[in-house]
C-alpha positions as CSV (number, residue, x, y, z in Angstrom):
1,M,-15.2,-185.7,99.7
2,S,-17.0,-187.9,97.1
3,V,-17.3,-186.4,94.0
4,E,-18.5,-187.7,90.3
5,L,-15.7,-188.4,87.9
6,W,-16.9,-189.1,84.4
7,T,-14.9,-190.4,81.4
8,M,-15.3,-189.1,77.8
9,S,-15.1,-191.5,75.2
10,V,-15.7,-191.8,71.2
11,P,-18.5,-194.2,70.6
12,M,-16.8,-196.6,68.8
13,V,-18.6,-200.0,67.8
14,S,-15.6,-202.4,68.1
15,G,-14.5,-202.5,72.2
16,A,-17.2,-199.5,73.6
17,A,-18.4,-202.7,75.7
18,D,-14.9,-203.5,76.8
19,R,-14.2,-199.8,77.6
20,A,-17.0,-199.4,79.6
21,R,-16.8,-202.5,82.0
22,R,-13.6,-201.3,82.5
23,A,-14.3,-197.9,83.2
24,E,-17.1,-199.6,85.7
25,D,-14.5,-201.8,87.7
26,T,-11.8,-198.7,87.2
27,G,-14.2,-196.7,89.8
28,W,-15.6,-194.3,86.9
29,S,-19.2,-192.9,88.4
30,G,-19.8,-192.9,84.0
31,I,-18.7,-192.6,80.4
32,T,-19.7,-189.9,78.1
33,F,-19.7,-190.6,74.4
34,T,-19.7,-187.5,71.7
35,D,-22.6,-187.2,69.1
36,S,-20.6,-186.0,65.5
37,Q,-22.3,-188.3,62.8
38,N,-19.3,-187.4,60.7
39,L,-16.5,-188.2,62.5
40,C,-18.0,-191.1,64.7
41,P,-20.7,-194.0,64.9
42,D,-24.0,-193.2,66.2
43,P,-23.6,-193.0,70.2
44,F,-27.2,-194.0,71.1
45,V,-26.9,-197.5,69.1
46,V,-23.8,-197.7,71.2
47,F,-24.8,-197.0,74.2
48,A,-27.6,-200.2,74.1
49,T,-24.7,-202.4,73.8
50,V,-22.8,-200.4,76.6
51,A,-26.1,-200.7,78.6
52,A,-26.4,-204.6,78.6
53,A,-23.1,-204.9,79.8
54,T,-22.7,-202.9,83.0
55,E,-24.6,-202.2,85.8
56,Q,-23.8,-199.6,87.7
57,L,-21.8,-197.0,85.0
58,G,-23.5,-194.3,84.3
59,L,-24.1,-193.1,80.9
60,A,-24.7,-189.9,79.1
61,T,-24.0,-188.2,75.9
62,G,-21.2,-185.7,75.9
63,V,-22.9,-183.7,73.7
64,T,-25.6,-183.9,71.4
65,N,-28.0,-181.0,70.2
66,V,-31.0,-180.5,68.7
67,H,-30.2,-179.4,65.3
68,T,-29.1,-182.4,63.7
69,R,-31.9,-184.9,65.5
70,H,-35.2,-183.5,65.7
71,P,-35.9,-182.4,69.5
72,A,-38.8,-185.7,69.4
73,A,-36.7,-187.9,67.5
74,L,-33.9,-187.0,70.7
75,A,-36.0,-187.2,73.5
76,T,-37.3,-190.7,72.5
77,A,-33.6,-192.2,71.8
78,A,-32.9,-190.9,75.1
79,A,-35.9,-192.3,77.0
80,T,-34.7,-195.5,74.8
81,V,-31.5,-195.9,76.6
82,N,-32.2,-194.6,80.0
83,E,-35.0,-198.1,79.9
84,L,-32.5,-200.2,78.5
85,A,-30.2,-198.8,81.1
86,D,-32.3,-199.1,83.9
87,G,-32.3,-194.9,84.4
88,R,-28.5,-194.5,84.5
89,F,-28.9,-192.3,81.4
90,V,-28.7,-188.4,81.2
91,L,-29.1,-186.7,77.7
92,G,-26.1,-183.8,77.5
93,T,-26.4,-181.6,74.5
94,G,-25.2,-178.3,73.3
95,R,-25.5,-175.7,70.9
96,G,-23.2,-178.2,68.8
97,D,-19.8,-177.8,67.8
98,T,-17.9,-180.6,64.9
99,A,-21.5,-182.0,63.9
100,L,-22.8,-178.8,62.3
101,F,-18.9,-177.8,60.8
102,H,-19.1,-180.9,59.0
103,L,-22.0,-180.2,57.8
104,G,-20.9,-176.8,57.1
105,L,-22.8,-174.9,59.7
106,P,-22.0,-172.6,62.3
107,P,-23.2,-173.0,66.1
108,M,-26.9,-173.0,66.6
109,P,-27.7,-169.3,67.0
110,V,-28.7,-168.9,70.7
111,A,-32.3,-168.3,70.2
112,E,-33.1,-171.3,67.9
113,F,-31.1,-173.3,70.7
114,F,-33.5,-172.3,73.5
115,E,-36.5,-172.8,71.3
116,R,-35.6,-176.1,70.7
117,T,-34.3,-177.3,74.0
118,T,-37.4,-176.1,75.9
119,Q,-39.1,-178.6,73.3
120,L,-37.1,-181.2,73.9
121,Q,-37.5,-180.7,77.7
122,T,-41.4,-181.0,77.4
123,Y,-41.2,-183.9,75.5
124,L,-38.6,-186.1,77.7
125,S,-41.4,-184.6,80.6
126,G,-44.0,-186.2,78.4
127,G,-45.7,-182.9,78.1
128,V,-47.0,-181.1,74.6
129,V,-45.6,-179.5,72.2
130,D,-47.2,-177.5,69.8
131,A,-45.3,-178.3,66.6
132,H,-46.9,-176.2,63.4
133,G,-50.3,-176.3,65.2
134,H,-50.5,-179.9,66.2
135,D,-50.5,-181.5,69.5
136,S,-47.1,-183.5,69.3
137,R,-46.3,-185.7,72.4
138,I,-44.0,-188.8,72.9
139,Q,-47.2,-191.2,74.0
140,W,-45.1,-194.4,74.6
141,L,-43.6,-192.4,77.7
142,D,-46.5,-193.4,79.6
143,L,-45.1,-197.2,79.4
144,A,-41.7,-196.2,80.7
145,T,-40.5,-197.7,83.8
146,T,-37.6,-195.3,84.3
147,G,-38.4,-192.1,85.0
148,K,-37.9,-188.9,83.2
149,V,-34.5,-188.7,81.6
150,P,-32.9,-185.7,83.1
151,L,-31.5,-182.8,80.8
152,D,-27.5,-181.6,81.1
153,I,-26.7,-178.4,79.3
154,A,-23.3,-177.6,78.3
155,A,-22.8,-173.9,78.7
156,S,-20.1,-171.5,78.5
157,G,-21.6,-168.2,78.2
158,P,-24.4,-166.3,80.4
159,K,-27.0,-166.8,78.2
160,V,-26.7,-170.5,77.9
161,I,-26.4,-170.8,81.9
162,D,-29.6,-168.8,82.1
163,F,-31.4,-170.4,79.9
164,A,-29.9,-173.8,81.0
165,A,-30.6,-173.0,85.3
166,R,-34.4,-172.0,84.4
167,T,-34.8,-175.4,82.3
168,A,-32.5,-178.4,82.5
169,E,-31.5,-180.4,85.6
170,R,-28.1,-180.4,85.1
171,I,-25.6,-178.2,84.0
172,T,-21.9,-179.0,82.9
173,F,-19.9,-175.9,82.5
174,A,-17.5,-176.0,79.5
175,L,-15.5,-173.3,80.9
176,G,-12.0,-174.8,81.8
177,A,-10.7,-174.9,85.5
178,D,-10.0,-171.5,87.1
179,P,-12.0,-171.3,90.6
180,E,-12.8,-167.6,90.2
181,R,-14.4,-168.8,86.5
182,L,-16.4,-171.6,87.7
183,R,-17.4,-169.7,90.8
184,W,-19.3,-167.0,88.9
185,A,-21.0,-169.8,86.7
186,V,-22.2,-171.0,89.4
187,D,-23.5,-168.0,91.5
188,L,-25.3,-166.6,88.0
189,A,-26.9,-170.1,87.7
190,R,-28.5,-170.0,91.1
191,A,-29.2,-166.5,91.1
192,A,-30.6,-167.5,87.7
193,A,-32.5,-170.8,88.8
194,S,-34.1,-168.8,91.9
195,D,-35.4,-165.9,89.9
196,A,-37.1,-168.8,88.2
197,G,-38.8,-169.5,91.2
198,R,-36.3,-173.0,91.2
199,H,-34.9,-173.7,94.9
200,P,-31.2,-174.1,93.3
201,D,-30.7,-177.2,95.0
202,D,-32.3,-178.7,92.8
203,L,-30.0,-178.0,89.7
204,T,-26.6,-180.2,90.3
205,F,-23.4,-178.8,88.2
206,G,-21.0,-180.4,86.7
207,A,-17.5,-179.0,84.8
208,Y,-15.6,-180.6,81.8
209,V,-12.1,-180.6,83.0
210,S,-8.6,-181.3,81.3
211,I,-6.9,-183.0,83.3
212,G,-2.4,-184.3,82.5
213,C,-1.9,-185.9,85.2
214,H,1.7,-186.5,85.3
215,P,4.7,-185.7,87.6
216,D,6.4,-183.5,84.6
217,L,4.6,-180.8,84.2
218,D,6.2,-180.1,80.4
219,A,4.9,-183.5,79.3
220,A,1.8,-182.9,81.4
221,R,0.7,-179.5,79.5
222,A,1.8,-181.2,76.3
223,M,-1.0,-183.8,76.4
224,V,-3.9,-181.4,77.0
225,H,-3.0,-179.3,74.6
226,G,-5.6,-180.6,71.7
227,S,-8.3,-180.3,74.3
228,V,-7.5,-177.5,76.1
229,A,-8.0,-175.4,72.8
230,A,-10.8,-176.9,72.0
231,F,-12.6,-175.9,75.3
232,A,-11.3,-172.4,75.1
233,H,-12.5,-172.4,71.5
234,F,-16.3,-173.0,72.7
235,S,-15.7,-170.1,74.7
236,A,-15.2,-167.8,71.8
237,M,-18.5,-169.2,69.6
238,P,-20.7,-166.9,67.4
239,G,-22.2,-164.7,70.1
240,S,-19.8,-165.8,73.2
241,T,-18.5,-162.5,74.9
242,G,-16.0,-164.1,77.0
243,A,-17.5,-163.6,80.0
244,G,-16.3,-164.4,83.4
245,L,-12.8,-164.9,82.0
246,A,-9.7,-162.5,83.4
247,G,-7.8,-160.2,80.8
248,E,-5.2,-162.5,79.8
249,D,-7.3,-165.7,79.2
250,R,-9.8,-163.0,76.9
251,E,-6.8,-162.3,74.6
252,V,-5.8,-165.9,74.6
253,V,-9.5,-167.1,74.2
254,A,-9.7,-165.0,71.2
255,E,-7.1,-165.7,69.6
256,V,-7.6,-169.9,69.5
257,G,-11.1,-168.7,68.0
258,R,-9.6,-167.2,65.4
259,S,-7.5,-169.6,64.3
260,Y,-9.1,-172.7,65.4
261,D,-9.4,-175.3,62.5
262,S,-12.3,-177.9,63.7
263,R,-10.9,-179.9,61.0
264,Q,-7.8,-180.6,63.8
265,H,-10.1,-180.8,66.6
266,L,-8.8,-182.3,69.9
267,R,-5.3,-182.7,68.3
268,N,-2.0,-181.5,70.2
269,D,-0.6,-180.3,67.2
270,A,-2.8,-178.3,65.9
271,A,-1.5,-175.1,64.5
272,H,-4.2,-173.6,66.6
273,T,-2.7,-174.9,70.0
274,A,0.1,-172.2,69.4
275,A,-1.5,-169.7,71.0
276,L,-2.1,-171.4,74.3
277,T,0.6,-170.7,77.3
278,D,1.6,-172.4,80.1
279,E,0.5,-170.0,82.1
280,F,-3.1,-170.6,80.6
281,I,-2.6,-174.1,80.5
282,D,-2.1,-173.6,84.0
283,R,-5.2,-171.9,85.0
284,F,-7.6,-173.7,82.4
285,A,-6.3,-176.7,83.1
286,I,-6.0,-179.2,85.3
287,I,-2.1,-180.5,85.6
288,G,1.0,-182.1,87.2
289,P,1.4,-185.1,89.6
290,P,-2.1,-187.0,91.7
291,E,-1.5,-184.7,95.0
292,R,-1.8,-181.4,92.5
293,V,-4.5,-182.9,90.3
294,L,-6.5,-183.9,93.9
295,D,-5.7,-180.2,95.4
296,R,-7.5,-178.6,92.3
297,L,-10.4,-180.8,92.1
298,T,-10.8,-180.5,95.6
299,Q,-11.2,-176.9,95.6
300,L,-13.3,-176.5,92.8
301,A,-15.6,-179.1,94.1
302,A,-16.0,-176.9,97.6
303,L,-17.6,-174.3,94.9
304,G,-20.4,-176.4,94.3
305,I,-19.5,-178.8,91.2
306,D,-21.1,-181.9,91.9
307,R,-19.2,-184.2,88.7
308,F,-16.4,-183.6,86.9
309,I,-16.1,-184.6,83.1
310,V,-12.9,-185.7,82.1
311,T,-11.1,-185.0,79.0
312,G,-7.5,-186.7,79.0
313,P,-4.2,-186.4,76.2
314,G,-5.7,-185.3,73.3
315,F,-4.7,-187.1,70.0
316,G,-1.4,-187.2,68.8
317,V,-0.1,-187.9,72.6
318,D,3.2,-190.0,73.7
319,R,2.1,-193.1,74.5
320,D,4.2,-193.6,77.3
321,V,3.5,-190.1,78.7
322,A,-0.6,-191.3,78.2
323,R,-0.5,-194.5,80.2
324,T,1.3,-192.9,83.1
325,A,-0.9,-190.1,83.2
326,A,-3.8,-193.2,82.9
327,E,-2.5,-194.9,85.3
328,L,-1.9,-192.6,88.0
329,L,-5.4,-190.7,87.2
330,T,-7.6,-194.0,87.8
331,S,-5.0,-195.6,90.6
332,E,-4.5,-192.4,92.7
333,V,-7.1,-189.5,91.8
334,L,-10.1,-191.9,91.2
335,A,-9.8,-193.6,94.4
336,A,-9.6,-191.1,96.8
337,L,-12.4,-188.6,95.2
338,G,-14.3,-191.7,93.5
339,P,-17.5,-193.1,95.2
């Protein structure tokens, strides 16, 4: 079985090209950069250097949003990177988390997200958007040589999954790694695509997964506390229903959502991680030695998941544990499942 494995990173200017080259040489299918203007440099600028330093590595935002960036400006930035990368770029977007938090704002209301994302997809497709009564179009796309930039929507709730299935080329679920919940999401997306007159096979599905690849289960769980809490928090955003969650997991997600401190985003020692139980981590993340990680990924791929966006150790992890995890993940898991 061959699936895409993408690594997540932060677009720090120093060393970005070297990190991308190492990811390509190691066998990763792609690399994603976060877009959070108060926390890290601009990913689109950094992608320009990464595109020049790599040849095959996929590039994607993981994720940007249509609030801090106007849909027209976002579409033209994405198309520019795609030209520089010879068609290797994917525009991943969502409702916004830390990018909006640091502006004193909650995630985008769902209706506004749908409206602006529809505009974004129209711009990316070369279409015309009604902008306050003015016909607005990205005119220079007529000269582009690499084709349309695929739109990938990060989704965790049924409304966004339904919208994404009707609108985008790709959906990446931010639901954790519980196979029952991912099966629910895939079935929902495929049904929504059919209802919209699209062939479900025209969609590709991905999943953000927190992986702690380590033979010591306690160490494996401890290294992903920060990322597991972050993705649990996405399922507790305003407007979220916790759909698809089992009863016991719904309680954990709700508690994480109540206590989540975005100033401690992705930190393993954040107070909000206290709500996580071992049982929840074992379902929501993928932890353990390489053979266990491979089994879990293979199980999820069989549901129709084409790619995994891997979040590794959270901030504050023991360096030796992180080093062992990275070595096992690349030498055994990537080698077995990579293209």
